[in-house]
FIDOGU-412229 format. One record per residue (C-alpha): y, z, x; chain; residue in one letter. Coordinates in pm, 1 decimal. Example, Ala and Ser with C-alpha at 12.3 -4.5 7.8 and 13.67 -1.06 7.14 Angstrom:
BEGIN
atom c2:-450.0; c3:780.0; c1:1230.0; chain:A; res:a
atom c2:-106.0; c3:714.0; c1:1367.0; chain:A; res:s
This chain:
BEGIN
atom c2:-5287.7; c3:3119.7; c1:4910.0; chain:A; res:x
atom c2:-5357.8; c3:3174.0; c1:4528.0; chain:A; res:x
atom c2:-5067.9; c3:3134.7; c1:4300.4; chain:A; res:x
atom c2:-5199.7; c3:3409.7; c1:4083.4; chain:A; res:x
atom c2:-5167.2; c3:3651.5; c1:4377.2; chain:A; res:x
atom c2:-4815.1; c3:3527.9; c1:4467.3; chain:A; res:x
atom c2:-4556.0; c3:3699.9; c1:4247.7; chain:A; res:x
atom c2:-4289.5; c3:3441.2; c1:4330.5; chain:A; res:x
atom c2:-4523.1; c3:3142.5; c1:4241.6; chain:A; res:x
atom c2:-4633.4; c3:3324.3; c1:3920.2; chain:A; res:x
atom c2:-4266.6; c3:3399.7; c1:3820.6; chain:A; res:x
atom c2:-4177.0; c3:3021.6; c1:3886.6; chain:A; res:x
atom c2:-4473.1; c3:2906.4; c1:3672.2; chain:A; res:x
atom c2:-4363.5; c3:3139.9; c1:3390.9; chain:A; res:x
atom c2:-4015.7; c3:3024.7; c1:3415.2; chain:A; res:x
atom c2:-4127.0; c3:2657.8; c1:3404.4; chain:A; res:x
atom c2:-4344.9; c3:2721.2; c1:3097.8; chain:A; res:x
atom c2:-4054.6; c3:2891.0; c1:2921.7; chain:A; res:x
atom c2:-3836.5; c3:2602.4; c1:3006.4; chain:A; res:x
atom c2:-4097.0; c3:2347.6; c1:2893.4; chain:A; res:x
atom c2:-4133.5; c3:2542.7; c1:2568.1; chain:A; res:x
atom c2:-3760.2; c3:2553.9; c1:2504.4; chain:A; res:x
atom c2:-3744.9; c3:2173.6; c1:2594.0; chain:A; res:x
atom c2:-4009.7; c3:2110.4; c1:2329.5; chain:A; res:x
atom c2:-3825.4; c3:2306.2; c1:2079.2; chain:A; res:x
atom c2:-3505.5; c3:2120.5; c1:2143.7; chain:A; res:x
atom c2:-3688.0; c3:1789.8; c1:2139.4; chain:A; res:x
atom c2:-3837.0; c3:1872.1; c1:1799.1; chain:A; res:x
atom c2:-3474.3; c3:1976.7; c1:1674.8; chain:A; res:x
atom c2:-3336.2; c3:1642.0; c1:1796.2; chain:A; res:x
atom c2:-3629.4; c3:1447.6; c1:1638.9; chain:A; res:x
atom c2:-3559.0; c3:1632.5; c1:1298.6; chain:A; res:x
atom c2:-3180.1; c3:1576.0; c1:1330.5; chain:A; res:x
atom c2:-3248.9; c3:1193.2; c1:1427.6; chain:A; res:x
atom c2:-3464.0; c3:1165.0; c1:1110.1; chain:A; res:x
atom c2:-3190.0; c3:1324.1; c1:885.5; chain:A; res:x
atom c2:-2930.2; c3:1093.8; c1:1038.5; chain:A; res:x
atom c2:-3151.1; c3:783.8; c1:992.6; chain:A; res:x
atom c2:-3204.5; c3:883.5; c1:624.6; chain:A; res:x
atom c2:-2828.2; c3:935.9; c1:568.0; chain:A; res:x
atom c2:-2750.4; c3:597.8; c1:754.5; chain:A; res:x
atom c2:-3005.7; c3:423.7; c1:511.3; chain:A; res:x
atom c2:-2814.1; c3:575.6; c1:208.0; chain:A; res:x
atom c2:-2482.6; c3:455.5; c1:338.4; chain:A; res:x
atom c2:-2631.6; c3:118.2; c1:387.1; chain:A; res:x
atom c2:-2776.1; c3:115.5; c1:26.1; chain:A; res:x
atom c2:-2431.4; c3:218.3; c1:-110.3; chain:A; res:x
atom c2:-2257.0; c3:-38.9; c1:98.6; chain:A; res:x
atom c2:-2479.7; c3:-310.0; c1:-43.2; chain:A; res:x
atom c2:-2430.8; c3:-191.6; c1:-397.2; chain:A; res:x
atom c2:-2039.0; c3:-170.7; c1:-335.3; chain:A; res:x
atom c2:-2050.9; c3:-518.7; c1:-185.5; chain:A; res:x
atom c2:-2242.2; c3:-638.6; c1:-499.9; chain:A; res:x
atom c2:-1989.3; c3:-479.1; c1:-723.3; chain:A; res:x
atom c2:-1695.7; c3:-632.7; c1:-531.5; chain:A; res:x
atom c2:-1851.7; c3:-980.7; c1:-543.8; chain:A; res:x
atom c2:-1915.9; c3:-941.8; c1:-917.5; chain:A; res:x
atom c2:-1555.0; c3:-806.9; c1:-1003.6; chain:A; res:x
atom c2:-1404.2; c3:-1086.5; c1:-775.6; chain:A; res:x
atom c2:-1605.0; c3:-1357.1; c1:-952.4; chain:A; res:x
atom c2:-1499.1; c3:-1222.6; c1:-1285.0; chain:A; res:x
atom c2:-1145.8; c3:-1202.1; c1:-1191.7; chain:A; res:x
atom c2:-1146.5; c3:-1544.9; c1:-1040.2; chain:A; res:x
atom c2:-1301.3; c3:-1685.4; c1:-1376.0; chain:A; res:x
atom c2:-1023.8; c3:-1480.3; c1:-1564.5; chain:A; res:x
atom c2:-741.3; c3:-1633.0; c1:-1359.9; chain:A; res:x
atom c2:-881.0; c3:-1968.1; c1:-1387.5; chain:A; res:x
atom c2:-914.7; c3:-1943.2; c1:-1773.9; chain:A; res:x
atom c2:-540.5; c3:-1829.7; c1:-1771.0; chain:A; res:x
atom c2:-451.2; c3:-2135.7; c1:-1567.5; chain:A; res:x
atom c2:-634.6; c3:-2385.2; c1:-1798.6; chain:A; res:x
atom c2:-479.6; c3:-2192.5; c1:-2109.1; chain:A; res:x
atom c2:-142.8; c3:-2253.7; c1:-1952.8; chain:A; res:x
atom c2:-216.9; c3:-2621.0; c1:-1884.9; chain:A; res:x
atom c2:-329.2; c3:-2668.7; c1:-2253.5; chain:A; res:x
atom c2:-30.2; c3:-2502.9; c1:-2402.6; chain:A; res:x
atom c2:184.7; c3:-2756.8; c1:-2210.6; chain:A; res:x
atom c2:381.7; c3:-2512.6; c1:-1998.7; chain:A; res:x
atom c2:185.0; c3:-2630.9; c1:-1691.2; chain:A; res:x
atom c2:286.6; c3:-2987.9; c1:-1744.1; chain:A; res:x
atom c2:647.4; c3:-2876.3; c1:-1715.5; chain:A; res:x
atom c2:583.2; c3:-2711.7; c1:-1391.3; chain:A; res:x
atom c2:323.8; c3:-2930.2; c1:-1207.0; chain:A; res:x
atom c2:212.2; c3:-3276.4; c1:-1211.9; chain:A; res:x
atom c2:-119.5; c3:-3374.4; c1:-1398.6; chain:A; res:x
atom c2:-259.9; c3:-3472.2; c1:-1053.2; chain:A; res:x
atom c2:-255.2; c3:-3109.7; c1:-929.6; chain:A; res:x
atom c2:-452.3; c3:-3006.3; c1:-1248.0; chain:A; res:x
atom c2:-711.5; c3:-3290.2; c1:-1180.6; chain:A; res:x
atom c2:-750.2; c3:-3151.3; c1:-820.5; chain:A; res:x
atom c2:-787.9; c3:-2801.2; c1:-942.6; chain:A; res:x
atom c2:-1060.0; c3:-2924.9; c1:-1173.6; chain:A; res:x
atom c2:-1229.6; c3:-3094.2; c1:-891.0; chain:A; res:x
atom c2:-1211.0; c3:-2803.3; c1:-667.3; chain:A; res:x
atom c2:-1347.4; c3:-2566.4; c1:-936.0; chain:A; res:x
atom c2:-1634.0; c3:-2827.1; c1:-991.4; chain:A; res:x
atom c2:-1739.9; c3:-2836.6; c1:-627.2; chain:A; res:x
atom c2:-2045.3; c3:-2683.0; c1:-515.2; chain:A; res:x
atom c2:-1850.0; c3:-2617.6; c1:-195.7; chain:A; res:x
atom c2:-1597.5; c3:-2406.6; c1:-376.7; chain:A; res:x
atom c2:-1697.9; c3:-2026.2; c1:-426.1; chain:A; res:x
atom c2:-1401.6; c3:-1893.6; c1:-636.5; chain:A; res:x
atom c2:-1520.5; c3:-1514.8; c1:-604.6; chain:A; res:x
atom c2:-1549.3; c3:-1553.9; c1:-227.4; chain:A; res:x
atom c2:-1219.4; c3:-1727.4; c1:-197.1; chain:A; res:x
atom c2:-1050.9; c3:-1466.0; c1:-406.5; chain:A; res:x
atom c2:-1188.5; c3:-1191.8; c1:-183.4; chain:A; res:x
atom c2:-1067.2; c3:-1357.9; c1:130.4; chain:A; res:x
atom c2:-702.5; c3:-1419.4; c1:7.8; chain:A; res:x
atom c2:-673.8; c3:-1141.7; c1:-268.1; chain:A; res:x
atom c2:-335.9; c3:-1015.0; c1:-198.3; chain:A; res:x
atom c2:-155.1; c3:-1339.8; c1:-202.3; chain:A; res:x
atom c2:-347.6; c3:-1474.2; c1:-497.8; chain:A; res:x
atom c2:-302.5; c3:-1165.9; c1:-718.9; chain:A; res:x
atom c2:56.9; c3:-1132.8; c1:-626.7; chain:A; res:x
atom c2:127.5; c3:-1485.1; c1:-733.5; chain:A; res:x
atom c2:-128.5; c3:-1472.3; c1:-1024.7; chain:A; res:x
atom c2:-284.3; c3:-1793.9; c1:-929.5; chain:A; res:x
atom c2:-616.1; c3:-1930.4; c1:-1019.1; chain:A; res:x
atom c2:-816.9; c3:-1948.5; c1:-683.1; chain:A; res:x
atom c2:-866.4; c3:-2311.7; c1:-713.0; chain:A; res:x
atom c2:-496.8; c3:-2375.6; c1:-761.2; chain:A; res:x
atom c2:-413.9; c3:-2158.7; c1:-457.3; chain:A; res:x
atom c2:-669.5; c3:-2367.3; c1:-271.4; chain:A; res:x
atom c2:-518.1; c3:-2696.4; c1:-383.5; chain:A; res:x
atom c2:-176.8; c3:-2580.6; c1:-281.6; chain:A; res:x
atom c2:-236.5; c3:-2419.8; c1:50.5; chain:A; res:x
atom c2:-583.8; c3:-2497.5; c1:190.6; chain:A; res:x
atom c2:-498.9; c3:-2789.2; c1:412.7; chain:A; res:x
atom c2:-175.3; c3:-2662.5; c1:555.4; chain:A; res:x
atom c2:-324.3; c3:-2315.2; c1:635.2; chain:A; res:x
atom c2:-681.3; c3:-2416.0; c1:701.0; chain:A; res:x
atom c2:-816.9; c3:-2207.8; c1:426.0; chain:A; res:x
atom c2:-1192.1; c3:-2234.9; c1:375.6; chain:A; res:x
atom c2:-1310.1; c3:-2276.8; c1:5.6; chain:A; res:x
atom c2:-1644.8; c3:-2082.6; c1:88.9; chain:A; res:x
atom c2:-1854.9; c3:-1948.2; c1:376.3; chain:A; res:x
atom c2:-2026.3; c3:-2288.0; c1:399.3; chain:A; res:x
atom c2:-1731.3; c3:-2513.4; c1:460.8; chain:A; res:x
atom c2:-1469.4; c3:-2536.4; c1:724.2; chain:A; res:x
atom c2:-1154.1; c3:-2689.8; c1:625.1; chain:A; res:x
atom c2:-1006.4; c3:-2690.8; c1:969.1; chain:A; res:x
atom c2:-1318.5; c3:-2859.1; c1:1118.3; chain:A; res:x
atom c2:-1323.7; c3:-3111.8; c1:837.3; chain:A; res:x
atom c2:-945.5; c3:-3207.7; c1:903.4; chain:A; res:x
atom c2:-1017.8; c3:-3240.0; c1:1268.5; chain:A; res:x
atom c2:-1280.9; c3:-3480.6; c1:1208.6; chain:A; res:x
atom c2:-1100.2; c3:-3653.3; c1:929.1; chain:A; res:x
atom c2:-716.1; c3:-3632.7; c1:1014.1; chain:A; res:x
atom c2:-642.0; c3:-3902.9; c1:756.0; chain:A; res:x
atom c2:-719.4; c3:-3645.5; c1:482.0; chain:A; res:x
atom c2:-424.5; c3:-3415.8; c1:559.0; chain:A; res:x
atom c2:-206.7; c3:-3721.7; c1:521.0; chain:A; res:x
atom c2:-381.7; c3:-3826.8; c1:179.9; chain:A; res:x
atom c2:-276.9; c3:-3489.0; c1:23.8; chain:A; res:x
atom c2:-622.7; c3:-3407.0; c1:-84.5; chain:A; res:x
atom c2:-769.9; c3:-3085.7; c1:-28.2; chain:A; res:x
atom c2:-1044.0; c3:-3119.0; c1:242.2; chain:A; res:x
atom c2:-1308.8; c3:-3004.2; c1:3.8; chain:A; res:x
atom c2:-1213.4; c3:-3254.9; c1:-259.3; chain:A; res:x
atom c2:-1232.0; c3:-3536.0; c1:9.1; chain:A; res:x
atom c2:-1570.1; c3:-3417.9; c1:125.0; chain:A; res:x
atom c2:-1700.2; c3:-3400.1; c1:-229.1; chain:A; res:x
atom c2:-1559.6; c3:-3758.4; c1:-327.1; chain:A; res:x
atom c2:-1678.5; c3:-3909.1; c1:-13.8; chain:A; res:x
atom c2:-2013.1; c3:-3739.0; c1:25.2; chain:A; res:x
atom c2:-1941.7; c3:-3596.5; c1:350.8; chain:A; res:x
atom c2:-1968.1; c3:-3231.0; c1:497.0; chain:A; res:x
atom c2:-1783.0; c3:-3130.1; c1:797.7; chain:A; res:x
atom c2:-2081.4; c3:-3115.6; c1:1013.2; chain:A; res:x
atom c2:-2171.9; c3:-3478.6; c1:927.3; chain:A; res:x
atom c2:-2438.1; c3:-3411.4; c1:670.2; chain:A; res:x
atom c2:-2422.3; c3:-3628.4; c1:355.8; chain:A; res:x
atom c2:-2368.8; c3:-3470.5; c1:20.2; chain:A; res:x
atom c2:-2590.4; c3:-3567.6; c1:-273.9; chain:A; res:x
atom c2:-2371.2; c3:-3695.6; c1:-551.6; chain:A; res:x
atom c2:-2437.2; c3:-3484.6; c1:-861.3; chain:A; res:x
atom c2:-2486.1; c3:-3806.6; c1:-1054.5; chain:A; res:x
atom c2:-2782.2; c3:-3892.9; c1:-811.3; chain:A; res:x
atom c2:-2942.0; c3:-3551.9; c1:-852.5; chain:A; res:x
């Protein structure tokens, strides 16, 4: 039996062709829509990267300004009335450490630091060990204190101990700045 002579088969074939044509148009529309959404997603990702970079730059600048304010206060003598010289020396060591990222630290603890108007390194000196606050993405205070429990008793921030003793929390040895 020939499909051309069977009206039912011819109608079914015509219906199938119409459905196929409709499916092709819908597929083309979906592909086009997917391209537009992909472009929009790329724009959003670029914008997010720009905003992240701006946030990091602003946090770094603010951290530097908070630190400068702390040191101006120390130099004026007002800081000595409130805090021991030891704390200022610890702040100096934290700020000098390659393991401390003031901008990153400020972004992690911004509400508390800004509320108290503390230099990020001062906040770190006062609270890092007790609250297991990391000085940067590359150093874990909690892990370091678990491996070196004597540090918590010594009253030194873990990052200062690591810097002084040349040890990272993963067992790697730090190169002393004087040796490099």
